[in-house]
DSSP file (Angstrom, degrees, kcal/mol; ACC not computed):
  #  RESIDUE AA STRUCTURE BP1 BP2  ACC     N-H-->O    O-->H-N    N-H-->O    O-->H-N    TCO  KAPPA ALPHA  PHI   PSI    X-CA   Y-CA   Z-CA
    1    1 A M              0   0    0      0, 0.0     2,-0.5     0, 0.0     5,-0.0   0.000 360.0 360.0 360.0 136.2  116.6  134.0  147.6
    2    2 A N        +     0   0    0      3,-0.0     2,-0.5     2,-0.0     3,-0.0  -0.715 360.0 134.9-126.9  81.6  118.6  132.9  150.6
    3    3 A N    >   -     0   0    0     -2,-0.5     3,-2.2     3,-0.2     0, 0.0  -0.917  41.6-159.1-133.3 108.6  119.5  129.3  150.0
    4    4 A S  T 3  S+     0   0    0     -2,-0.5    -1,-0.1     1,-0.3    -2,-0.0   0.635  92.2  65.5 -66.5 -13.1  123.1  128.3  150.7
    5    5 A D  T 3  S+     0   0    0      1,-0.1     2,-0.9     2,-0.1    -1,-0.3   0.579  85.1  82.9 -81.5 -11.3  122.5  125.2  148.3
    6    6 A F  S <  S-     0   0    0     -3,-2.2    -3,-0.2     4,-0.0    -1,-0.1  -0.831  73.0-162.8 -98.1 101.1  122.2  127.6  145.3
    7    7 A T     >  -     0   0    0     -2,-0.9     4,-2.2     1,-0.1     5,-0.2  -0.342  31.6-108.7 -85.8 163.6  125.6  128.4  144.2
    8    8 A P  H  > S+     0   0    0      0, 0.0     4,-2.2     0, 0.0     5,-0.2   0.865 120.4  53.0 -58.0 -34.6  126.8  131.3  142.0
    9    9 A D  H  > S+     0   0    0      1,-0.2     4,-2.1     2,-0.2     5,-0.1   0.902 108.3  48.5 -74.1 -36.7  127.5  128.8  139.2
   10   10 A E  H  > S+     0   0    0      2,-0.2     4,-2.4     1,-0.2    -1,-0.2   0.873 109.2  53.3 -69.8 -32.5  124.1  127.3  139.4
   11   11 A A  H  X S+     0   0    0     -4,-2.2     4,-2.7     2,-0.2    -2,-0.2   0.923 109.8  49.5 -60.9 -44.7  122.6  130.9  139.3
   12   12 A R  H  X S+     0   0    0     -4,-2.2     4,-2.2     2,-0.2    -2,-0.2   0.890 110.9  48.4 -59.3 -43.5  124.5  131.5  136.2
   13   13 A E  H  X S+     0   0    0     -4,-2.1     4,-1.7     2,-0.2    -1,-0.2   0.915 110.7  51.3 -65.9 -44.1  123.3  128.3  134.6
   14   14 A F  H  X S+     0   0    0     -4,-2.4     4,-2.2     1,-0.2     3,-0.3   0.941 110.6  48.7 -55.5 -52.8  119.7  129.1  135.5
   15   15 A H  H  X S+     0   0    0     -4,-2.7     4,-2.4     1,-0.2    -1,-0.2   0.869 108.8  53.7 -60.7 -35.8  120.0  132.5  134.0
   16   16 A A  H  X S+     0   0    0     -4,-2.2     4,-2.1     2,-0.2    -1,-0.2   0.874 106.5  51.2 -61.9 -38.0  121.4  131.1  130.9
   17   17 A L  H  X S+     0   0    0     -4,-1.7     4,-2.3    -3,-0.3    -2,-0.2   0.886 110.1  50.4 -65.1 -43.1  118.5  128.7  130.5
   18   18 A I  H  X S+     0   0    0     -4,-2.2     4,-2.2     2,-0.2    -2,-0.2   0.948 110.1  50.5 -59.8 -50.4  116.1  131.7  130.9
   19   19 A D  H  X S+     0   0    0     -4,-2.4     4,-2.0     1,-0.2    -2,-0.2   0.879 110.3  49.0 -57.7 -42.7  118.0  133.6  128.2
   20   20 A E  H  X S+     0   0    0     -4,-2.1     4,-2.0     2,-0.2    -1,-0.2   0.905 108.8  52.9 -66.4 -40.8  117.9  130.6  125.8
   21   21 A F  H  X S+     0   0    0     -4,-2.3     4,-3.2     1,-0.2     5,-0.5   0.939 109.2  50.0 -54.9 -49.2  114.2  130.2  126.4
   22   22 A G  H  X S+     0   0    0     -4,-2.2     4,-1.8     1,-0.2     5,-0.4   0.880 109.3  51.1 -61.2 -41.0  113.7  133.9  125.5
   23   23 A K  H  < S+     0   0    0     -4,-2.0    -1,-0.2     1,-0.2    -2,-0.2   0.865 117.9  38.5 -67.4 -36.8  115.8  133.5  122.3
   24   24 A L  H  < S+     0   0    0     -4,-2.0    -2,-0.2    -5,-0.1    -1,-0.2   0.910 132.9  17.5 -74.6 -46.9  113.7  130.5  121.1
   25   25 A Y  H  < S+     0   0    0     -4,-3.2     3,-0.4    -5,-0.2     7,-0.4   0.682 112.6  59.2-114.2 -21.1  110.2  131.5  122.3
   26   26 A L  S  < S+     0   0    0     -4,-1.8    -3,-0.1    -5,-0.5     3,-0.1   0.475  95.7  63.8 -94.5  -1.4  109.8  135.2  123.0
   27   27 A R  S    S+     0   0    0     -5,-0.4     2,-0.4     1,-0.2    -1,-0.2   0.545 107.8  39.6 -90.8  -9.7  110.8  136.5  119.5
   28   28 A N     >  -     0   0    0     -3,-0.4     4,-2.6     1,-0.1    -1,-0.2  -0.942  66.0-151.0-149.0 117.8  107.9  134.9  117.8
   29   29 A R  H  > S+     0   0    0     21,-0.8     4,-2.1    -2,-0.4    -1,-0.1   0.923 100.4  49.5 -57.2 -49.0  104.3  134.6  119.1
   30   30 A D  H  4 S+     0   0    0      1,-0.2    -1,-0.2     2,-0.2     4,-0.2   0.866 110.8  49.8 -60.4 -35.3  103.6  131.4  117.2
   31   31 A Q  H >4 S+     0   0    0      1,-0.2     3,-1.9     2,-0.2    -1,-0.2   0.924 109.2  52.8 -66.4 -43.3  106.8  129.8  118.5
   32   32 A F  H >< S+     0   0    0     -4,-2.6     3,-2.2    -7,-0.4     5,-0.3   0.859  99.4  61.9 -53.1 -39.5  105.8  130.9  122.0
   33   33 A L  T 3< S+     0   0    0     -4,-2.1    -1,-0.3     1,-0.3    -2,-0.2   0.520 100.3  55.6 -73.9  -6.5  102.4  129.2  121.6
   34   34 A T  T <  S+     0   0    0     -3,-1.9    -1,-0.3    -4,-0.2    -2,-0.2   0.407  93.1  96.1 -96.8   0.6  104.3  125.9  121.2
   35   35 A S  S X  S-     0   0    0     -3,-2.2     3,-1.4    -4,-0.2     4,-0.2  -0.287  92.4-105.6 -85.7 170.3  106.2  126.3  124.5
   36   36 A W  T 3  S+     0   0    0      1,-0.2     3,-0.4     2,-0.1    -1,-0.1   0.569 119.3  62.2 -70.3  -9.2  105.3  124.9  127.9
   37   37 A L  T >  S+     0   0    0     -5,-0.3     3,-2.8     1,-0.2    -1,-0.2   0.486  71.6 101.6 -93.2   0.1  104.1  128.4  128.9
   38   38 A R  T <  S+     0   0    0     -3,-1.4    -1,-0.2     1,-0.3     4,-0.1   0.792  83.1  47.8 -51.7 -32.0  101.4  128.4  126.2
   39   39 A D  T 3  S+     0   0    0     -3,-0.4    -1,-0.3    -4,-0.2    -2,-0.1   0.386  84.1 120.5 -92.2   3.4   98.7  127.6  128.9
   40   40 A A  S <  S-     0   0    0     -3,-2.8     2,-1.8     1,-0.1    -3,-0.0  -0.306  78.0-109.5 -68.2 156.5   99.8  130.2  131.3
   41   41 A N        +     0   0    0     -2,-0.0     2,-0.3     2,-0.0    -1,-0.1  -0.461  58.3 157.3 -89.7  65.5   97.2  132.8  132.2
   42   42 A F        -     0   0    0     -2,-1.8     2,-0.1    -4,-0.1     0, 0.0  -0.711  37.7-127.7 -87.2 140.4   98.8  135.8  130.3
   43   43 A N    >>  -     0   0    0     -2,-0.3     4,-1.8     1,-0.1     3,-0.6  -0.397  27.0-104.9 -79.9 168.4   96.5  138.6  129.3
   44   44 A E  H 3> S+     0   0    0      1,-0.2     4,-2.0     2,-0.2     5,-0.1   0.791 116.8  64.6 -63.2 -28.2   96.4  139.9  125.7
   45   45 A H  H 34 S+     0   0    0      2,-0.2     4,-0.2     1,-0.2    -1,-0.2   0.907 108.2  42.4 -61.3 -43.2   98.4  143.0  126.5
   46   46 A I  H X4 S+     0   0    0     -3,-0.6     3,-1.2     1,-0.2     4,-0.2   0.896 113.0  50.4 -65.4 -43.0  101.4  140.7  127.4
   47   47 A L  H >< S+     0   0    0     -4,-1.8     3,-0.9     1,-0.3    -1,-0.2   0.779 105.8  57.9 -70.7 -24.6  101.0  138.4  124.6
   48   48 A N  T 3< S+     0   0    0     -4,-2.0    -1,-0.3     1,-0.2    -2,-0.2   0.514  86.1  78.5 -79.6  -7.6  100.8  141.4  122.1
   49   49 A Q  T <         0   0    0     -3,-1.2    -1,-0.2    -4,-0.2    -2,-0.2   0.635 360.0 360.0 -82.0 -13.7  104.2  142.7  123.1
   50   50 A F    <         0   0    0     -3,-0.9   -21,-0.8    -4,-0.2    -2,-0.2   0.342 360.0 360.0-137.2 360.0  105.9  139.9  120.9
């Protein structure tokens, strides 16, 4: 991404949000299915990884 409006601090904040999502939703399939990504078009192979 080459956007001068996206600062290193904002990148760190964004990365932290992704990490928190993973901690909450990617460790448990049932929990994931309550997330906003539940309707994403993932194949069963991906879903079976967690």
